[in-house]
C-alpha positions as a printed Julia matrix, in Angstrom:
103×3 Matrix{Float64}:
 109.42   54.19  117.69
 106.74   57.01  116.97
 106.85   59.76  114.2
 107.33   62.14  116.98
 109.94   60.59  119.12
 112.15   60.27  115.15
 111.71   64.37  114.66
 112.46   64.91  118.69
 115.5    62.99  118.09
 116.64   64.84  114.81
 116.48   68.13  116.38
 118.68   67.31  119.46
 121.07   65.77  116.51
 121.02   68.22  114.51
 122.01   71.23  116.56
 125.65   72.48  116.05
 127.82   72.39  119.44
 128.33   76.37  118.88
 124.47   76.41  119.75
 123.86   79.55  117.29
 121.28   77.97  114.8
 120.5    81.09  112.56
 120.17   80.46  108.75
 121.0    83.5   107.79
 122.96   86.2   109.34
 122.8    88.99  107.24
 120.14   91.22  106.74
 116.95   91.06  104.68
 116.4    93.66  102.24
 115.04   94.17   98.52
 117.94   97.18   98.07
 119.7    94.59   95.63
 116.23   93.43   93.81
 115.28   97.21   93.62
 118.34   98.38   92.14
 118.58   95.33   89.72
 115.09   96.44   88.38
 116.35  100.13   87.91
 118.9    98.93   86.19
 117.61   96.73   83.92
 114.17   96.26   83.61
 113.74   99.66   82.93
 116.12  100.45   80.1
 113.93   96.94   78.19
 110.81   99.09   78.67
 112.65  101.89   77.16
 113.85  100.41   74.27
 110.39   98.02   73.92
 108.68  101.91   73.94
 110.85  103.04   71.45
 110.35  100.48   68.96
 106.56  100.65   69.76
 106.35  104.19   68.91
 109.27  104.04   66.51
 106.74  100.97   64.4
 103.42  103.37   64.61
 105.04  106.79   63.2
 106.4   104.73   60.22
 102.68  103.01   59.51
 101.3   106.9    60.23
  99.36  105.98   62.93
 100.02  109.15   64.7
  97.04  109.07   67.4
  98.3   106.06   68.48
 101.9   107.03   68.95
 100.62  110.13   70.57
  98.83  107.71   73.15
 101.69  105.37   73.48
 103.91  107.59   74.31
 102.23  109.87   76.5
 101.18  106.58   78.88
 104.53  105.54   78.99
 105.76  109.03   79.98
 103.12  108.92   82.85
 104.04  105.21   83.73
 107.63  105.96   83.78
 107.12  109.43   85.84
 105.1   106.98   88.3
 108.21  104.23   88.58
 110.82  107.7    89.09
 108.46  108.49   91.87
 108.1   105.22   93.24
 111.91  104.36   93.67
 113.32  107.84   94.81
 111.8   108.96   98.45
 112.84  112.77   97.81
 110.86  112.68   94.94
 107.96  111.22   96.7
 108.12  113.89   99.51
 108.14  116.83   97.1
 105.72  116.03   95.06
 103.63  115.41   98.21
 104.64  118.8    99.13
 103.93  120.45   96.37
 100.28  118.63   96.2
  99.6   120.07   99.85
 101.13  123.8    98.81
  98.2   123.85   96.3
  95.36  123.58   98.66
  97.25  125.75  101.14
  98.81  123.77  103.8
 102.82  124.4   104.55
 105.15  121.42  105.49
């Protein structure tokens, strides 16, 4: 008995009688993952940023506090724009309006 005939026999016997051989019947999308990241990871990142800014302020290193705080705000703004389609469209229309293109 060869390997090819063994595989062919397994595929024939493994088919259910109903004829439907689908591994998953629901749509595959990333909305659940994105919602979980927005609910859990974003809050954790904000808490870590707050701790870094607080510790820098307690040590008197104000230049580092301003740098970390400013870059954190830029990163959070980017994340907010990336997760909201309406915000991205509005900012794109605003940038095009700056150069004289009206959408």
